[in-house]
N, CA, C, O and the ligand as a Tripos MOL2 file, in Angstrom:
@<TRIPOS>MOLECULE
protein
  241   239    61     0     0
PROTEIN
NO_CHARGES

@<TRIPOS>ATOM
      1 N         -10.6790   17.1420   12.9390 N.3       1 MET1
      2 CA        -11.8380   17.3370   12.5940 C.3       1 MET1
      3 C         -12.6660   16.3000   12.5680 C.2       1 MET1
      4 O         -13.8510   16.3840   12.2460 O.2       1 MET1
      5 N         -12.0160   15.1410   12.9490 N.am      2 GLY2
      6 CA        -12.9000   13.7940   13.2540 C.3       2 GLY2
      7 C         -13.2810   13.0910   12.0610 C.2       2 GLY2
      8 O         -14.0860   12.1610   12.1120 O.2       2 GLY2
      9 N         -12.6920   13.5240   10.8660 N.am      3 ARG3
     10 CA        -12.8320   12.9340    9.7620 C.3       3 ARG3
     11 C         -11.9310   11.7240    9.5690 C.2       3 ARG3
     12 O         -10.9370   11.6230   10.2880 O.2       3 ARG3
     13 N         -12.2270   10.7100    8.5660 N.am      4 ILE4
     14 CA        -11.4290    9.5670    8.3870 C.3       4 ILE4
     15 C         -10.4360   10.1310    7.0860 C.2       4 ILE4
     16 O         -10.8840   10.4370    5.9810 O.2       4 ILE4
     17 N          -9.0670   10.1890    7.4620 N.am      5 ARG5
     18 CA         -8.1590   10.3980    6.5190 C.3       5 ARG5
     19 C          -7.8100    9.1750    5.5860 C.2       5 ARG5
     20 O          -7.5110    8.0680    6.0330 O.2       5 ARG5
     21 N          -7.8780    9.4840    4.2600 N.am      6 GLU6
     22 CA         -7.5770    8.4230    3.2150 C.3       6 GLU6
     23 C          -6.3480    8.9760    2.4370 C.2       6 GLU6
     24 O          -6.0410   10.1610    2.3030 O.2       6 GLU6
     25 N          -5.6010    7.6980    1.8730 N.am      7 LYS7
     26 CA         -4.4770    7.8540    1.2210 C.3       7 LYS7
     27 C          -4.7400    7.4460   -0.3220 C.2       7 LYS7
     28 O          -5.7760    6.8210   -0.5500 O.2       7 LYS7
     29 N          -3.9740    7.7200   -1.2740 N.am      8 ALA8
     30 CA         -4.2620    7.4390   -2.4910 C.3       8 ALA8
     31 C          -3.0590    6.2730   -2.5900 C.2       8 ALA8
     32 O          -2.0420    6.2580   -1.8960 O.2       8 ALA8
     33 N          -3.4120    5.3320   -3.5900 N.am      9 CYS9
     34 CA         -2.5650    4.1830   -3.9230 C.3       9 CYS9
     35 C          -1.3880    4.7790   -4.8640 C.2       9 CYS9
     36 O          -1.6850    5.6010   -5.7310 O.2       9 CYS9
     37 N          -0.2230    4.4120   -4.7050 N.am     10 ASP10
     38 CA          0.8720    5.1180   -5.6280 C.3      10 ASP10
     39 C           0.5190    4.3030   -7.0740 C.2      10 ASP10
     40 O           0.9010    4.8730   -8.0960 O.2      10 ASP10
     41 N          -0.0150    3.3220   -7.1910 N.am     11 ARG11
     42 CA         -0.0850    2.7900   -8.5320 C.3      11 ARG11
     43 C          -1.4570    3.2050   -9.4990 C.2      11 ARG11
     44 O          -1.3430    3.4900  -10.6910 O.2      11 ARG11
     45 N          -2.5200    3.1900   -8.9040 N.am     12 CYS12
     46 CA         -3.6820    3.4700   -9.6910 C.3      12 CYS12
     47 C          -4.2720    4.5440   -9.0100 C.2      12 CYS12
     48 O          -5.4220    4.8460   -9.3290 O.2      12 CYS12
     49 N          -3.5920    5.2930   -7.9720 N.am     13 GLN13
     50 CA         -4.2020    6.6960   -7.4750 C.3      13 GLN13
     51 C          -5.7120    6.5020   -7.0630 C.2      13 GLN13
     52 O          -6.4410    7.4940   -7.0920 O.2      13 GLN13
     53 N          -6.1610    5.4250   -6.7270 N.am     14 THR14
     54 CA         -7.4460    5.1620   -6.1150 C.3      14 THR14
     55 C          -7.2260    5.4510   -4.5830 C.2      14 THR14
     56 O          -6.2540    5.0210   -3.9640 O.2      14 THR14
     57 N          -8.1570    6.1720   -4.0690 N.am     15 THR15
     58 CA         -8.2190    6.4450   -2.7390 C.3      15 THR15
     59 C          -9.0710    5.4910   -1.6760 C.2      15 THR15
     60 O         -10.2500    5.1430   -1.7240 O.2      15 THR15
     61 N          -8.1570    5.2320   -0.8130 N.am     16 THR16
     62 CA         -8.6510    3.9910    0.1520 C.3      16 THR16
     63 C          -8.3400    4.3080    1.5070 C.2      16 THR16
     64 O          -7.5430    5.1840    1.8450 O.2      16 THR16
     65 N          -9.1830    3.3530    2.5010 N.am     17 SER17
     66 CA         -8.7050    3.5160    3.7580 C.3      17 SER17
     67 C          -7.5320    2.5190    3.9790 C.2      17 SER17
     68 O          -6.7280    2.9100    4.8250 O.2      17 SER17
     69 N          -7.2940    1.4830    3.4860 N.am     18 VAL18
     70 CA         -6.4590    0.6000    3.6810 C.3      18 VAL18
     71 C          -5.4740    0.3250    2.6150 C.2      18 VAL18
     72 O          -5.8630   -0.0690    1.5150 O.2      18 VAL18
     73 N          -4.0220    0.5380    2.9140 N.am     19 LEU19
     74 CA         -3.0480    0.5750    1.7180 C.3      19 LEU19
     75 C          -2.0050   -0.5960    2.2930 C.2      19 LEU19
     76 O          -1.9140   -0.7660    3.5090 O.2      19 LEU19
     77 N          -1.3230   -1.2900    1.4740 N.am     20 TYR20
     78 CA         -0.2930   -2.0460    1.8080 C.3      20 TYR20
     79 C           1.0550   -1.5320    1.4560 C.2      20 TYR20
     80 O           1.3010   -1.1050    0.3280 O.2      20 TYR20
     81 N           1.9160   -1.5690    2.3980 N.am     21 ARG21
     82 CA          3.2830   -0.9160    2.2570 C.3      21 ARG21
     83 C           4.0980   -2.1040    1.7220 C.2      21 ARG21
     84 O           4.2030   -3.1930    2.2860 O.2      21 ARG21
     85 N           4.6470   -1.7500    0.5800 N.am     22 VAL22
     86 CA          5.4110   -2.8880   -0.1740 C.3      22 VAL22
     87 C           6.7420   -2.3130   -0.8960 C.2      22 VAL22
     88 O           6.8320   -1.1540   -1.3020 O.2      22 VAL22
     89 N           7.7370   -3.2640   -0.9950 N.am     23 GLN23
     90 CA          9.0950   -2.7020   -1.8790 C.3      23 GLN23
     91 C           8.7340   -3.7750   -2.9960 C.2      23 GLN23
     92 O           8.3740   -4.9420   -2.8420 O.2      23 GLN23
     93 N           8.9590   -2.9580   -4.3120 N.am     24 SER24
     94 CA          8.3950   -4.0600   -5.5660 C.3      24 SER24
     95 C           9.6010   -3.9660   -6.5100 C.2      24 SER24
     96 O           9.4910   -4.4600   -7.6320 O.2      24 SER24
     97 N          10.7810   -3.3500   -6.1290 N.am     25 ASP25
     98 CA         12.0870   -3.5250   -7.0210 C.3      25 ASP25
     99 C          13.2470   -3.3870   -6.0260 C.2      25 ASP25
    100 O          13.2530   -3.4530   -4.7970 O.2      25 ASP25
    101 N          14.2340   -3.1750   -6.9230 N.am     26 GLU26
    102 CA         15.5780   -3.4950   -5.9300 C.3      26 GLU26
    103 C          16.0110   -2.1850   -5.5380 C.2      26 GLU26
    104 O          17.0340   -2.1210   -4.8570 O.2      26 GLU26
    105 N          15.3880   -1.0910   -5.8610 N.am     27 SER27
    106 CA         15.6140    0.3040   -5.3400 C.3      27 SER27
    107 C          15.4640    0.5250   -3.8990 C.2      27 SER27
    108 O          16.1010    1.3610   -3.2580 O.2      27 SER27
    109 N          14.4570   -0.3910   -3.3650 N.am     28 GLY28
    110 CA         14.1940   -0.3900   -2.0450 C.3      28 GLY28
    111 C          13.0820    0.6790   -1.8010 C.2      28 GLY28
    112 O          12.7450    0.9010   -0.6380 O.2      28 GLY28
    113 N          12.5390    1.3020   -2.7550 N.am     29 THR29
    114 CA         11.6120    2.3370   -2.3400 C.3      29 THR29
    115 C          10.2930    1.7570   -1.9550 C.2      29 THR29
    116 O           9.7290    0.9460   -2.6890 O.2      29 THR29
    117 N           9.7370    2.1940   -0.7060 N.am     30 TRP30
    118 CA          8.5510    1.8160   -0.3930 C.3      30 TRP30
    119 C           7.4830    2.4790   -1.1970 C.2      30 TRP30
    120 O           7.4870    3.6520   -1.5730 O.2      30 TRP30
    121 N           6.4520    1.4640   -1.4390 N.am     31 GLN31
    122 CA          5.1010    2.1080   -2.2420 C.3      31 GLN31
    123 C           3.9880    1.7010   -1.3480 C.2      31 GLN31
    124 O           3.9340    0.6560   -0.6990 O.2      31 GLN31
    125 N           2.9380    2.8330   -1.4020 N.am     32 PHE32
    126 CA          1.5070    2.3330   -0.6150 C.3      32 PHE32
    127 C           0.6600    1.9210   -1.8350 C.2      32 PHE32
    128 O           0.4860    2.7240   -2.7530 O.2      32 PHE32
    129 N           0.0880    0.5790   -1.8630 N.am     33 VAL33
    130 CA         -0.6090    0.0780   -2.8120 C.3      33 VAL33
    131 C          -2.0360   -0.2070   -2.2460 C.2      33 VAL33
    132 O          -2.2410   -0.1750   -1.0320 O.2      33 VAL33
    133 N          -2.9350   -0.4620   -3.0750 N.am     34 CYS34
    134 CA         -4.2920   -0.8550   -2.6480 C.3      34 CYS34
    135 C          -4.4100   -2.3460   -2.8430 C.2      34 CYS34
    136 O          -3.5580   -2.8920   -3.5440 O.2      34 CYS34
    137 N          -5.2880   -3.0010   -2.3490 N.am     35 ASP35
    138 CA         -5.5060   -4.3910   -2.3790 C.3      35 ASP35
    139 C          -5.8190   -4.8100   -3.8570 C.2      35 ASP35
    140 O          -5.8630   -6.0270   -4.0340 O.2      35 ASP35
    141 N          -6.0230   -4.0910   -4.8400 N.am     36 ARG36
    142 CA         -6.1600   -4.4440   -6.2620 C.3      36 ARG36
    143 C          -4.7530   -4.6340   -6.9590 C.2      36 ARG36
    144 O          -4.4700   -5.4680   -7.8190 O.2      36 ARG36
    145 N          -3.8330   -3.5510   -6.3240 N.am     37 CYS37
    146 CA         -2.9250   -3.7000   -7.1500 C.3      37 CYS37
    147 C          -1.5940   -4.3950   -6.3080 C.2      37 CYS37
    148 O          -0.4950   -4.3820   -6.8610 O.2      37 CYS37
    149 N          -1.7360   -4.9390   -5.0840 N.am     38 LEU38
    150 CA         -0.8930   -5.6710   -4.3260 C.3      38 LEU38
    151 C          -0.7650   -7.0710   -5.0620 C.2      38 LEU38
    152 O           0.3490   -7.5570   -4.8680 O.2      38 LEU38
    153 N          -1.6330   -7.8970   -5.8930 N.am     39 PRO39
    154 CA         -1.0810   -9.0730   -6.4420 C.3      39 PRO39
    155 C          -0.3680   -8.8410   -7.8110 C.2      39 PRO39
    156 O           0.1920   -9.8430   -8.2550 O.2      39 PRO39
    157 N          -0.2860   -7.7120   -8.5550 N.am     40 ALA40
    158 CA          0.4270   -7.5420   -9.4630 C.3      40 ALA40
    159 C           1.9730   -7.4060   -9.1680 C.2      40 ALA40
    160 O           2.9040   -7.8470   -9.8430 O.2      40 ALA40
    161 N           2.0140   -6.6740   -7.9760 N.am     41 LEU41
    162 CA          3.3140   -6.5540   -7.3250 C.3      41 LEU41
    163 C           3.9960   -7.7270   -6.8480 C.2      41 LEU41
    164 O           5.2210   -7.8530   -6.8550 O.2      41 LEU41
    165 N           3.0860   -8.6740   -6.3910 N.am     42 LYS42
    166 CA          3.5930   -9.6620   -5.6620 C.3      42 LYS42
    167 C           4.0980  -10.9220   -6.4200 C.2      42 LYS42
    168 O           5.1300  -11.5180   -6.1110 O.2      42 LYS42
    169 N           3.2160  -11.2950   -7.5110 N.am     43 ASN43
    170 CA          3.4770  -12.3780   -8.3700 C.3      43 ASN43
    171 C           4.7040  -12.3570   -9.1050 C.2      43 ASN43
    172 O           5.0000  -11.3560   -9.7580 O.2      43 ASN43
    173 N           5.4170  -13.3200   -9.0680 N.am     44 ASP44
    174 CA          6.5390  -13.6280   -9.8280 C.3      44 ASP44
    175 C           7.4950  -12.5340   -9.4810 C.2      44 ASP44
    176 O           8.3400  -12.3270  -10.3520 O.2      44 ASP44
    177 N           7.5690  -11.6980   -8.2900 N.am     45 ASN45
    178 CA          8.4410  -10.7680   -8.2300 C.3      45 ASN45
    179 C           9.3780  -11.0900   -6.9830 C.2      45 ASN45
    180 O           8.9290  -11.0850   -5.8370 O.2      45 ASN45
    181 N          10.8600  -11.4020   -7.3150 N.am     46 PRO46
    182 CA         11.6250  -11.5710   -6.2500 C.3      46 PRO46
    183 C          11.8950  -10.4300   -5.3510 C.2      46 PRO46
    184 O          12.0410  -10.6210   -4.1440 O.2      46 PRO46
    185 N          11.9680   -9.2750   -5.8670 N.am     47 HIS47
    186 CA         11.7850   -8.3580   -4.9390 C.3      47 HIS47
    187 C          10.9090   -7.5990   -4.1420 C.2      47 HIS47
    188 O          11.0570   -6.5260   -3.5570 O.2      47 HIS47
    189 N           9.9580   -8.3850   -4.2420 N.am     48 TYR48
    190 CA          8.8720   -7.9930   -3.4190 C.3      48 TYR48
    191 C           8.7530   -8.0800   -1.7860 C.2      48 TYR48
    192 O           8.6570   -9.1940   -1.2710 O.2      48 TYR48
    193 N           8.7580   -7.0720   -1.0950 N.am     49 THR49
    194 CA          8.8040   -7.1660    0.3880 C.3      49 THR49
    195 C           7.6710   -6.4400    0.9900 C.2      49 THR49
    196 O           7.4350   -5.2640    0.7140 O.2      49 THR49
    197 N           6.8870   -7.2220    1.9100 N.am     50 TYR50
    198 CA          5.8600   -6.7790    2.4740 C.3      50 TYR50
    199 C           6.1960   -6.0890    3.9080 C.2      50 TYR50
    200 O           6.6890   -6.7130    4.8470 O.2      50 TYR50
    201 N           5.8540   -4.7020    3.9400 N.am     51 GLY51
    202 CA          6.2250   -3.9040    5.1550 C.3      51 GLY51
    203 C           4.9690   -3.4200    5.9810 C.2      51 GLY51
    204 O           5.0650   -2.4340    6.7120 O.2      51 GLY51
    205 N           3.9550   -4.0280    5.8720 N.am     52 GLY52
    206 CA          2.9070   -3.4210    7.0240 C.3      52 GLY52
    207 C           1.7450   -2.8580    6.0020 C.2      52 GLY52
    208 O           1.7980   -2.4060    4.8580 O.2      52 GLY52
    209 N           0.5560   -3.1160    7.0350 N.am     53 THR53
    210 CA         -0.4760   -2.3380    6.4120 C.3      53 THR53
    211 C          -0.7890   -1.1050    6.9870 C.2      53 THR53
    212 O          -0.6460   -0.9560    8.2000 O.2      53 THR53
    213 N          -1.2540   -0.0810    6.1810 N.am     54 TRP54
    214 CA         -1.7160    1.1580    6.6980 C.3      54 TRP54
    215 C          -3.0900    1.2800    6.4930 C.2      54 TRP54
    216 O          -3.7450    1.0290    5.4810 O.2      54 TRP54
    217 N          -3.5290    1.7960    7.8390 N.am     55 LYS55
    218 CA         -5.2910    2.1100    7.8840 C.3      55 LYS55
    219 C          -5.5960    3.4970    8.3020 C.2      55 LYS55
    220 O          -4.8420    4.1950    8.9810 O.2      55 LYS55
    221 N          -6.5710    3.7900    7.9200 N.am     56 ALA56
    222 CA         -6.9350    5.0210    8.0000 C.3      56 ALA56
    223 C          -7.3540    5.3480    9.6300 C.2      56 ALA56
    224 O          -6.9120    6.3060   10.2640 O.2      56 ALA56
    225 N          -8.1910    4.4510   10.0910 N.am     57 ARG57
    226 CA         -8.3960    4.5150   11.4910 C.3      57 ARG57
    227 C          -7.6970    3.8290   12.2460 C.2      57 ARG57
    228 O          -7.4940    2.6630   11.9090 O.2      57 ARG57
    229 N          -7.1740    4.2820   13.3660 N.am     58 LYS58
    230 CA         -6.3590    3.7520   14.4330 C.3      58 LYS58
    231 C          -7.1180    2.9960   15.3140 C.2      58 LYS58
    232 O          -8.2870    3.3270   15.5090 O.2      58 LYS58
    233 N          -6.6220    1.9900   15.9020 N.am     59 ARG59
    234 CA         -7.4340    1.2350   17.1390 C.3      59 ARG59
    235 C          -7.2510    2.1130   18.2450 C.2      59 ARG59
    236 O          -6.2310    2.7600   18.4830 O.2      59 ARG59
    237 N          -8.5030    2.0910   19.0270 N.am     60 HIS60
    238 CA         -8.2710    3.1580   20.2210 C.3      60 HIS60
    239 C          -8.2320    2.2880   21.5500 C.2      60 HIS60
    240 O          -8.0660    2.8340   22.6400 O.2      60 HIS60
    241 ZN         -4.1390    0.6030   -6.6870 Zn       61 ZN61
@<TRIPOS>BOND
     1     1     2 1
     2     2     3 1
     3     3     4 2
     4     3     5 am
     5     5     6 1
     6     6     7 1
     7     7     8 2
     8     7     9 am
     9     9    10 1
    10    10    11 1
    11    11    12 2
    12    11    13 am
    13    13    14 1
    14    14    15 1
    15    15    16 2
    16    15    17 am
    17    17    18 1
    18    18    19 1
    19    19    20 2
    20    19    21 am
    21    21    22 1
    22    22    23 1
    23    23    24 2
    24    23    25 am
    25    25    26 1
    26    26    27 1
    27    27    28 2
    28    27    29 am
    29    29    30 1
    30    30    31 1
    31    31    32 2
    32    31    33 am
    33    33    34 1
    34    34    35 1
    35    35    36 2
    36    35    37 am
    37    37    38 1
    38    38    39 1
    39    39    40 2
    40    39    41 am
    41    41    42 1
    42    42    43 1
    43    43    44 2
    44    43    45 am
    45    45    46 1
    46    46    47 1
    47    47    48 2
    48    47    49 am
    49    49    50 1
    50    50    51 1
    51    51    52 2
    52    51    53 am
    53    53    54 1
    54    54    55 1
    55    55    56 2
    56    55    57 am
    57    57    58 1
    58    58    59 1
    59    59    60 2
    60    59    61 am
    61    61    62 1
    62    62    63 1
    63    63    64 2
    64    63    65 am
    65    65    66 1
    66    66    67 1
    67    67    68 2
    68    67    69 am
    69    69    70 1
    70    70    71 1
    71    71    72 2
    72    71    73 am
    73    73    74 1
    74    74    75 1
    75    75    76 2
    76    75    77 am
    77    77    78 1
    78    78    79 1
    79    79    80 2
    80    79    81 am
    81    81    82 1
    82    82    83 1
    83    83    84 2
    84    83    85 am
    85    85    86 1
    86    86    87 1
    87    87    88 2
    88    87    89 am
    89    89    90 1
    90    90    91 1
    91    91    92 2
    92    91    93 am
    93    93    94 1
    94    94    95 1
    95    95    96 2
    96    95    97 am
    97    97    98 1
    98    98    99 1
    99    99   100 2
   100    99   101 am
   101   101   102 1
   102   102   103 1
   103   103   104 2
   104   103   105 am
   105   105   106 1
   106   106   107 1
   107   107   108 2
   108   107   109 am
   109   109   110 1
   110   110   111 1
   111   111   112 2
   112   111   113 am
   113   113   114 1
   114   114   115 1
   115   115   116 2
   116   115   117 am
   117   117   118 1
   118   118   119 1
   119   119   120 2
   120   119   121 am
   121   121   122 1
   122   122   123 1
   123   123   124 2
   124   123   125 am
   125   125   126 1
   126   126   127 1
   127   127   128 2
   128   127   129 am
   129   129   130 1
   130   130   131 1
   131   131   132 2
   132   131   133 am
   133   133   134 1
   134   134   135 1
   135   135   136 2
   136   135   137 am
   137   137   138 1
   138   138   139 1
   139   139   140 2
   140   139   141 am
   141   141   142 1
   142   142   143 1
   143   143   144 2
   144   143   145 am
   145   145   146 1
   146   146   147 1
   147   147   148 2
   148   147   149 am
   149   149   150 1
   150   150   151 1
   151   151   152 2
   152   151   153 am
   153   153   154 1
   154   154   155 1
   155   155   156 2
   156   155   157 am
   157   157   158 1
   158   158   159 1
   159   159   160 2
   160   159   161 am
   161   161   162 1
   162   162   163 1
   163   163   164 2
   164   163   165 am
   165   165   166 1
   166   166   167 1
   167   167   168 2
   168   167   169 am
   169   169   170 1
   170   170   171 1
   171   171   172 2
   172   171   173 am
   173   173   174 1
   174   174   175 1
   175   175   176 2
   176   175   177 am
   177   177   178 1
   178   178   179 1
   179   179   180 2
   180   179   181 am
   181   181   182 1
   182   182   183 1
   183   183   184 2
   184   183   185 am
   185   185   186 1
   186   186   187 1
   187   187   188 2
   188   187   189 am
   189   189   190 1
   190   190   191 1
   191   191   192 2
   192   191   193 am
   193   193   194 1
   194   194   195 1
   195   195   196 2
   196   195   197 am
   197   197   198 1
   198   198   199 1
   199   199   200 2
   200   199   201 am
   201   201   202 1
   202   202   203 1
   203   203   204 2
   204   203   205 am
   205   205   206 1
   206   206   207 1
   207   207   208 2
   208   207   209 am
   209   209   210 1
   210   210   211 1
   211   211   212 2
   212   211   213 am
   213   213   214 1
   214   214   215 1
   215   215   216 2
   216   215   217 am
   217   217   218 1
   218   218   219 1
   219   219   220 2
   220   219   221 am
   221   221   222 1
   222   222   223 1
   223   223   224 2
   224   223   225 am
   225   225   226 1
   226   226   227 1
   227   227   228 2
   228   227   229 am
   229   229   230 1
   230   230   231 1
   231   231   232 2
   232   231   233 am
   233   233   234 1
   234   234   235 1
   235   235   236 2
   236   235   237 am
   237   237   238 1
   238   238   239 1
   239   239   240 2
@<TRIPOS>SUBSTRUCTURE
     1 MET1         2 RESIDUE 1 A MET
     2 GLY2         6 RESIDUE 1 A GLY
     3 ARG3        10 RESIDUE 1 A ARG
     4 ILE4        14 RESIDUE 1 A ILE
     5 ARG5        18 RESIDUE 1 A ARG
     6 GLU6        22 RESIDUE 1 A GLU
     7 LYS7        26 RESIDUE 1 A LYS
     8 ALA8        30 RESIDUE 1 A ALA
     9 CYS9        34 RESIDUE 1 A CYS
    10 ASP10       38 RESIDUE 1 A ASP
    11 ARG11       42 RESIDUE 1 A ARG
    12 CYS12       46 RESIDUE 1 A CYS
    13 GLN13       50 RESIDUE 1 A GLN
    14 THR14       54 RESIDUE 1 A THR
    15 THR15       58 RESIDUE 1 A THR
    16 THR16       62 RESIDUE 1 A THR
    17 SER17       66 RESIDUE 1 A SER
    18 VAL18       70 RESIDUE 1 A VAL
    19 LEU19       74 RESIDUE 1 A LEU
    20 TYR20       78 RESIDUE 1 A TYR
    21 ARG21       82 RESIDUE 1 A ARG
    22 VAL22       86 RESIDUE 1 A VAL
    23 GLN23       90 RESIDUE 1 A GLN
    24 SER24       94 RESIDUE 1 A SER
    25 ASP25       98 RESIDUE 1 A ASP
    26 GLU26      102 RESIDUE 1 A GLU
    27 SER27      106 RESIDUE 1 A SER
    28 GLY28      110 RESIDUE 1 A GLY
    29 THR29      114 RESIDUE 1 A THR
    30 TRP30      118 RESIDUE 1 A TRP
    31 GLN31      122 RESIDUE 1 A GLN
    32 PHE32      126 RESIDUE 1 A PHE
    33 VAL33      130 RESIDUE 1 A VAL
    34 CYS34      134 RESIDUE 1 A CYS
    35 ASP35      138 RESIDUE 1 A ASP
    36 ARG36      142 RESIDUE 1 A ARG
    37 CYS37      146 RESIDUE 1 A CYS
    38 LEU38      150 RESIDUE 1 A LEU
    39 PRO39      154 RESIDUE 1 A PRO
    40 ALA40      158 RESIDUE 1 A ALA
    41 LEU41      162 RESIDUE 1 A LEU
    42 LYS42      166 RESIDUE 1 A LYS
    43 ASN43      170 RESIDUE 1 A ASN
    44 ASP44      174 RESIDUE 1 A ASP
    45 ASN45      178 RESIDUE 1 A ASN
    46 PRO46      182 RESIDUE 1 A PRO
    47 HIS47      186 RESIDUE 1 A HIS
    48 TYR48      190 RESIDUE 1 A TYR
    49 THR49      194 RESIDUE 1 A THR
    50 TYR50      198 RESIDUE 1 A TYR
    51 GLY51      202 RESIDUE 1 A GLY
    52 GLY52      206 RESIDUE 1 A GLY
    53 THR53      210 RESIDUE 1 A THR
    54 TRP54      214 RESIDUE 1 A TRP
    55 LYS55      218 RESIDUE 1 A LYS
    56 ALA56      222 RESIDUE 1 A ALA
    57 ARG57      226 RESIDUE 1 A ARG
    58 LYS58      230 RESIDUE 1 A LYS
    59 ARG59      234 RESIDUE 1 A ARG
    60 HIS60      238 RESIDUE 1 A HIS
    61 ZN61       241 GROUP 0 **** ****
């Protein structure tokens, strides 16, 4: 349909076109979070792992 697909942040449920894939605990579960939630997961977190950035638009 040509529309931009968006995803919701796993923490605050805000829909955005850019999300960060991260692990934030020892369970190893990947979460997709927005740029507002990212610092909260990152700060003082020994389990924080960055797994890439998800974007709604792909490069062509
Ligand atoms: Zn968020």
